[in-house]
N, C-alpha and C positions, 0 to 999 in steps of 0.2 A: 503494500498497500505506501502511497507516494507521501513524504511526511514535509520534504524539504526539497528546495531549490537552491541549488551555486548556481551560480555567477558570474561569467568572465567579467573584468572590466571594460577594456578597451574594445569597442565596435559593437559591442554588446549594450551594455549600461549607457554608455559616453561614446562621443564618437571620438574615434581613434586619433588623437596628437603623438604621432611617437617622442617617444620619451620624454613625456610631458610630466615637468616639476613646477608646472605655474598653475595653480588655482583658477587664475582668471578663467582658462582656455577651454575648461572643464566644460562641454554642452551635451547634457542629457541626448540619448536618440530618440528619435521620432518614435510614440509608442509606448517609450521606458517606464515612466511615471505611472501609465494608465495600466499597464502589465503586472508591473508591479505593487499598484492596487489592490487588482482581482487577485494576487497571488495572497496578500495581506487580509483581502478580506474571507477566501478558500483557508484560513486558518494554517499557512503554509509556513515553516519556518523559512530563514533566508541566508547566504554565504555568501563571500564572493571569494573566488578559486583566479588569481590573478601572476601571469610571467610578467617578470619586468628586468629586465635583464639589464634594462640601461644603468640600472644600479652596480652589477657588477663590470659594466661597460667604461664608469666611471660619468656616463651621464647626464646622471640625476641621483643625488641623495636619498639615502631612506629618508630620512626629512621631509624631503622636497614630495618621496612615493605620498608620503603619512598625509602631507597636507591637501593633494591635492585628494588622495582617499577622505577626507573630511569635506570636502569641495561636494563632491560625491552624493557623501548623505545626505549634505545642507540640500540639495538640488531635488534629492528621490527620494529623503530618509531613510530611517534606521533602514540596514541593510545585514544586518547579525555577525558574526566573526569574518574577520578580512586573514583569508591563507594567503601571501606575497612568497613566490618564488623570487628573492633577488637576484640568484644564479644567473651563468650566460651559460649558452644550447652547450660549449662544449665543456662544462666544469661536471659534467653526469653525477649532478642531483638526484634524490629520488623525488623529489617537488615539482620541477618541472615541467610545467605540461609537455609532450603529452604519457609523461609517467603518472601514477594514480596518485601519487604524495599527497598533493595539494587537495584534492577531491574525498581520501581516506580523511584527513585532517580535518576537513571541515565538519566531515557526516561524526565522527569523534566528539569535535566541540561541539557540535549539534544534539549529541545523546542520541542519533539515530543511525542504522544498519546503512550502508552506503546502495546497498540493493530497493533500498527506499527515499534516494534519492534522484533527481532529473538535474545535468550540468544544461546549462545553457550557455551557448558559445556561437562566434560567429567562424572559427577557423576549424578546420579537420583535428587541430590537436587538441580541443577540447573535446571532440568527440571520441575521441581514440583514449583521451584519458579517463574519459565516464566508463567507455567498453572496459578497459584496464581495473577501474575500481571497480568494476561491474555496476555501478549504475547506469542512469537510463540518460543518453545523449541526445539533448534538442540542438539542430543546428538554426540558426536564426541568417535570417538572406543579408549580402550587405549592403549598406546604405547605398 
């Protein structure tokens, strides 16, 4: 039974601005606020699962990413726990999508089984991470 929805940030909740460290550049995706309202009204738990390799690459700091994340919540409301992978593609971590680490961590933080989570994202890595964790993938079309 679906209990939680885990959401990608860039290109899913907000317009993708590569390596964004500026909260002023955060713009919700069309329809995101309404969709989140429906999820909340249905009583589903929410969390965010986001690769942020700009940290590893030195393009943005963890504090800048956190400030952008706070702005996302100012615009779209509370989104539950944030699971952020700060590693680069070559780091071999378990958390970076398409690996399942972020999804598994978010499910654990919410106290739900991964099989009871849907993972919503805009790219194949989101779908692959969901499948690797045993969750349901939902691919949203690009803007």
